N, C-alpha and C positions, 0 to 999 in steps of 0.2 A: 252264687248263692241264689238258691231257689227260696221264692216268698209263695208260700203255699198255704199258709195259717189262714184259720177260718177269720171272717171280720171280726167276730166278738172275741178272737185270742187278742187281737190288736189292743194296745191302751186307748183310751176315751170312747172306744166304740162298743156301745151295750146292745139290748135287743131291739131297742126302738130306731137306733141310728143304722143299724145293721138291717132292719127292715125297709128303711127309707132307701137305703143303698141299693139293696134288692130290688125294691121298684124300679130303680133307675138303669135295673141291668148289671149291678156291681154285686159279684157274689164272692170275692175273693181278696186277699192283700195283693196278689200280682194284678187283677184287675183294677182294683184302688189306686195301686202303682201307676198302672198304664193310663189312667184317666189324670190322677193328681188331684189335689184336692180342690184347686177352682173346679174344674170341670166337674168333681164330683159335686159339688155345692149348686153349681149352676144346674146340673142335672134334676137335683131335688128340688130346687127353685121351682125349675119348669112343671115339675109333676104336682107341685102344690102352690100355685102361684098366687092363692088367697093367704097364705100364712106369712107370718114375719119368721124367717129363719135368724136366730140367734146367732153371730157369727163364731162366738165362745162354741157353741153347740154343735155347730157342723165344719164350718171352715178350719178354724182353729184345731177341732177335734181331730181332721182327717189330716192335716200338717203333722201333730203330735204324734198320731197313730203311725204314719209311713215313717217317724223319725225316732219313735219309742221313747216320747217325751209326754208327759201331763200337758193339755193344752197350754195351760198357764206357764210352761216353761220354754215355750219356743223363741221367746224373745220379742221385745217391741219392734224391732226393724224386721225382723220377718212377718210378724202381725201386718205392720203397714203395708208391706210388700202384697201380700195376699188381699187386704181390704184393696188397694190400689187396683189389683188384678181383676176382681169381680166388678167393679165399677166401671172399668173399661168397655 
């Protein structure tokens, strides 16, 4: 299966988040999948070190986008795994 949708065609990804992903060098669903939610979040954090990036707005949104779910529907266990992964 090919993953060629534009970022804004994915759940949870609006213009602002897509622009932040573009700044990090991610322009498509395929590139987001290759990076994964944790790396994409870290890349945006590196580009904006003085900003607080809400986990639900970025990390969970990327996970939801890649699993075709609203960010709040990804499950508490997966949210804990993602949160732990960015803390390492």
